[in-house]
C-alpha positions in Angstrom: -25.6 -33.5 64.1 -24.0 -30.5 62.5 -20.6 -31.5 64.0 -21.0 -35.0 62.6 -21.7 -33.8 59.0 -18.7 -31.4 59.1 -16.5 -34.2 60.4 -17.5 -36.6 57.6 -16.9 -33.9 55.0 -13.5 -33.2 56.4 -12.6 -36.9 56.4 -13.8 -37.3 52.8 -11.9 -34.3 51.4 -8.8 -35.3 49.3 -5.5 -34.6 50.9 -4.0 -31.2 49.9 -0.7 -31.6 48.0 1.5 -29.2 46.2 -0.1 -27.2 43.3 0.5 -28.8 39.9 2.7 -26.8 37.6 0.8 -25.4 34.5 1.5 -27.2 31.3 4.1 -25.5 29.1 2.6 -23.8 26.0 3.1 -25.8 22.8 5.6 -24.3 20.4 4.2 -22.5 17.4 3.6 -24.7 14.4 6.4 -24.6 11.8 5.8 -22.4 8.8 6.9 -22.6 5.2 7.5 -19.3 3.3 7.7 -19.4 -0.5 10.1 -16.9 -2.0 9.8 -15.9 -5.7 13.0 -14.1 -6.7 15.0 -13.0 -9.7 18.0 -15.1 -10.6 20.9 -12.7 -9.8 20.9 -12.8 -5.9 20.4 -16.5 -5.6 23.6 -17.0 -3.6 22.9 -14.1 -1.3 19.5 -15.4 -0.4 20.1 -19.1 -0.4 23.5 -19.2 1.3 23.2 -16.3 3.7 20.0 -14.4 4.2 17.4 -17.2 4.4 19.4 -19.3 7.0 20.1 -16.2 9.0 16.5 -15.1 9.1 15.3 -18.6 10.0 17.8 -18.7 13.0 16.7 -15.2 14.1 13.0 -15.9 13.9 13.4 -19.2 15.8 15.4 -17.4 18.5 12.8 -14.6 18.8 9.5 -16.5 18.4 10.3 -20.2 18.9 8.8 -21.0 15.5 10.6 -22.9 12.8 10.5 -21.3 9.4 11.7 -22.9 6.2 11.8 -21.6 2.7 10.7 -22.8 -0.7 12.8 -20.9 -3.3 12.1 -20.1 -6.9 14.5 -18.2 -9.1 14.0 -17.0 -12.7 14.1 -13.9 -14.8 12.3 -11.0 -13.0 9.7 -10.4 -15.6 9.0 -14.1 -16.0 8.8 -14.5 -12.2 6.2 -11.7 -11.9 4.1 -13.2 -14.6 4.3 -16.6 -12.9 3.0 -15.1 -9.7 0.1 -13.4 -11.5 -0.7 -16.7 -13.2 -0.9 -18.7 -10.0 2.5 -19.3 -8.5 1.7 -18.7 -4.9 4.8 -16.9 -3.6 4.4 -15.3 -0.1 7.2 -12.9 -0.9 8.7 -11.6 -4.1 12.2 -10.2 -4.5 12.5 -8.9 -8.0 14.8 -6.9 -10.2 12.8 -3.7 -10.7 9.7 -1.8 -9.5 7.6 -2.4 -12.6 7.7 -6.2 -12.0 6.3 -5.8 -8.5 3.8 -3.3 -9.9 2.6 -6.0 -12.3 1.7 -8.2 -9.3 0.1 -5.3 -7.6 -2.0 -4.4 -10.6 -3.3 -8.0 -10.6 -4.7 -7.4 -7.1 -2.3 -9.8 -5.4 -0.4 -7.1 -3.5 -2.9 -4.9 -1.6 -0.7 -2.9 0.8 1.3 0.2 -0.1 4.6 -1.6 -0.4 6.6 1.5 -1.5 5.8 3.3 1.8 8.5 1.5 3.7 12.1 2.5 4.1 13.9 3.1 0.8 10.7 3.0 -1.2 10.5 -0.8 -0.9 14.0 -1.4 -2.2 16.2 -4.0 -0.4 19.4 -4.1 -2.5 21.2 -2.3 -5.3 23.9 -2.8 -7.9 25.2 -1.1 -11.0 25.4 -2.1 -14.7 28.9 -3.1 -15.7 30.7 -5.0 -18.5 32.1 -8.5 -17.8 35.2 -9.1 -20.0 37.7 -11.8 -20.5 40.7 -11.9 -18.2 43.0 -9.0 -19.0 40.3 -7.4 -21.2 41.9 -8.5 -24.5 39.4 -6.5 -26.6 40.3 -3.3 -24.8 36.7 -2.5 -23.6 36.7 0.8 -21.8 33.3 2.4 -22.2 29.9 2.2 -24.0 31.3 3.3 -27.4 33.5 0.2 -27.5 30.5 -2.1 -27.4 29.1 -0.8 -30.7 32.4 -1.3 -32.6 32.4 -3.8 -35.5 33.6 -7.3 -34.5 32.7 -7.0 -30.8 30.3 -9.8 -29.6 28.0 -8.7 -26.8 25.7 -10.6 -24.5 22.7 -9.1 -22.8 19.4 -10.9 -21.8 15.9 -10.5 -23.4 14.0 -7.5 -22.1 10.7 -9.4 -22.3 11.8 -11.9 -19.6 14.6 -10.3 -17.7 14.7 -7.3 -15.4 18.4 -7.2 -15.8 18.0 -6.7 -19.6 15.8 -3.7 -18.9 18.4 -2.2 -16.6 21.1 -2.8 -19.2 19.1 -1.0 -21.9 18.2 1.8 -19.5 21.8 2.2 -18.6 22.9 2.4 -22.3 20.1 4.9 -23.1 20.9 7.0 -20.0 24.6 7.1 -20.8 23.8 8.1 -24.4 21.5 11.0 -23.3 24.2 12.1 -20.8 26.9 12.3 -23.4 29.0 9.2 -22.6 28.8 7.0 -25.7 31.1 9.0 -28.0 28.4 10.6 -30.1 28.0 14.3 -30.8 24.3 14.4 -30.0 22.7 13.7 -26.7 19.0 13.7 -27.8 16.6 10.8 -28.2 17.4 10.1 -31.9 21.1 9.9 -31.1 20.4 7.5 -28.2 18.2 5.4 -30.5 20.9 5.3 -33.1 23.4 4.2 -30.4 21.1 1.5 -29.2 20.7 0.2 -32.7 24.5 0.0 -33.1 24.8 -1.8 -29.8 22.0 -4.3 -30.4 23.6 -5.1 -33.7 26.6 -6.6 -31.8 24.4 -8.8 -29.5 25.2 -12.4 -30.2 22.9 -14.2 -27.7 19.9 -13.0 -25.7 19.2 -15.4 -22.8 16.0 -15.3 -20.7 17.7 -14.1 -17.5 20.8 -12.3 -16.3 22.1 -15.5 -14.7 21.6 -17.4 -17.9 23.5 -14.7 -19.8 26.4 -15.0 -17.5 26.5 -18.8 -17.8 26.6 -18.4 -21.6 29.5 -16.0 -21.1 31.3 -18.4 -18.8 31.1 -21.0 -21.5 33.3 -18.8 -23.7 30.6 -17.1 -25.9 31.1 -13.4 -26.6 33.6 -10.7 -25.8 31.6 -8.8 -23.3 28.5 -9.3 -21.2 26.4 -6.4 -20.0 25.4 -7.4 -16.5 24.9 -6.6 -12.8 28.1 -6.0 -11.0 27.3 -8.6 -8.4 27.0 -11.3 -11.1 30.7 -10.9 -11.9 31.6 -10.8 -8.2 29.8 -14.1 -7.6 31.2 -15.7 -10.7 34.7 -14.8 -9.5 34.0 -16.2 -6.1 33.1 -19.4 -7.8 36.5 -19.5 -9.6 35.4 -18.1 -12.9 38.2 -16.2 -14.7 36.9 -12.8 -15.8 37.3 -9.1 -15.2 34.8 -6.3 -15.3 34.8 -2.7 -16.5 32.7 0.0 -14.9 31.7 2.4 -17.7 32.1 6.2 -17.2 28.3 6.5 -16.9 26.0 3.8 -15.5 22.7 3.3 -13.7 22.1 2.4 -10.1 20.1 -0.8 -10.1 17.4 -0.8 -7.3 15.8 -4.1 -6.3 12.4 -4.3 -4.5 10.8 -6.9 -2.3 7.2 -7.2 -1.1 4.7 -9.5 0.6 2.2 -10.9 -1.8 -0.8 -10.3 0.4 -3.4 -12.6 -1.2 -1.2 -15.6 -1.1 0.3 -14.9 2.3 -3.2 -14.5 3.8 -4.2 -17.8 2.1 -1.2 -19.6 3.6 -1.4 -17.9 7.0 2.1 -16.6 6.6 1.4 -12.8 6.7 3.2 -12.1 9.9 6.4 -14.0 9.1 6.4 -12.7 5.5 6.2 -9.1 6.6 9.0 -9.7 9.2 11.2 -11.2 6.4 10.8 -8.2 4.1 11.7 -5.9 7.1 14.7 -8.1 7.8 16.0 -7.6 4.2 16.7 -4.0 5.1 18.5 -4.8 8.4 22.3 -4.3 8.8 22.7 -8.1 8.9 20.9 -8.6 5.6 22.7 -5.7 4.0 26.0 -7.2 5.0 25.0 -10.5 3.5 24.1 -8.8 0.2 27.4 -7.0 0.2 29.3 -10.4 0.7 27.9 -11.4 -2.7 28.7 -8.1 -4.5 25.5 -6.2 -4.1 25.6 -2.6 -2.9 23.6 -1.2 0.1 20.3 0.6 -0.3 21.8 3.6 1.4 25.3 4.9 2.2 28.5 4.2 0.3 29.5 1.0 -1.5 32.0 -1.4 0.2 35.6 -0.3 -0.3 36.4 -3.2 -2.6 33.8 -2.1 -5.2 35.0 0.6 -7.6 33.4 4.1 -7.7 31.4 5.4 -10.7 32.2 8.7 -12.4 28.6 9.4 -13.4 26.0 7.3 -11.5 22.4 8.0 -12.3 19.1 6.5 -11.3 15.9 5.7 -13.1 14.4 8.8 -11.6 17.0 10.9 -13.6 15.4 9.4 -16.7 11.9 10.4 -15.7 10.9 7.4 -13.6 9.8 4.0 -14.7 6.6 5.2 -16.3 8.6 7.4 -18.7 11.3 4.8 -19.2 8.7 2.1 -20.1 6.9 4.3 -22.5 10.0 5.6 -24.1 12.0 2.4 -24.3 10.0 -0.8 -23.7 6.4 -0.4 -24.8 5.5 -2.2 -28.1 6.9 -0.1 -30.9 9.0 2.1 -28.6 12.7 2.8 -28.9 13.9 -0.7 -28.1 11.7 -2.3 -30.7 12.7 0.3 -33.3 16.4 -0.1 -32.6 16.1 -3.9 -32.6 14.1 -3.9 -35.9 16.7 -1.7 -37.6 19.3 -4.5 -37.0 17.3 -7.4 -38.5 
């Protein structure tokens, strides 16, 4: 009886074939990363860095990543993020604009603790001039001369404008504007003379350069890389590096609250790290930006007296000295109305 039952079970068992191969894991779902940036590096990001990162991320993880891009003046972009524009990553002109988002509780990690204090690119403040420099602009003192029409953006919307004013102030206090004094009153007097020559104040550094390209003004105070990009696009202009100028330092950071909401935290952090890679730094350099460390590309001119915002006491001192309501910038501007 036992033999009969075992035989029946053997006969009823399904035939043994080859083991089925396990199903392949589904590829990760595509992700969309929203970048809120200032206007000046639009070409570096849109034409080079974003496509390169997408390709590298796909190769490494199998996941497709696409970008939604927003570009406007750095201060305006920071306020937009605080007011509800849900950028996963911000790439702005200066530290205080990222700090504005941090103070609003949207950036919760210590973003300055990374390499280079959270900075991903740099530039310098220069003077864009007409081909051949017909007005003979050589240094800061020339910008304050009667009859010279100057362009610089609005400090209330543009990080570039704040860099421009900080550069002029620093050059004045370091004895490079042709004045006998190097103290704060002398610097304020020089700022007043300079602002008296400003013909147009646009909302961003890029808008200011577009105005210059249309033939307005004799000189535009701007980022060096703005002139490089304009010339790459066929615009006819030269630029002058003043004897003393400031090193512009541009930060980027994950906006933690929005990235968590969108489920993009991992790829957002990887993107910010990528911005400091050799590949990204080379892409920035292609569009006239300077590296966050090391020397500038050979095609970019040297600076006789290059200083940083730290040489002026740091952003907290610069903001209170220059940009708070009623501070030096407001006083110098009011004196020219």
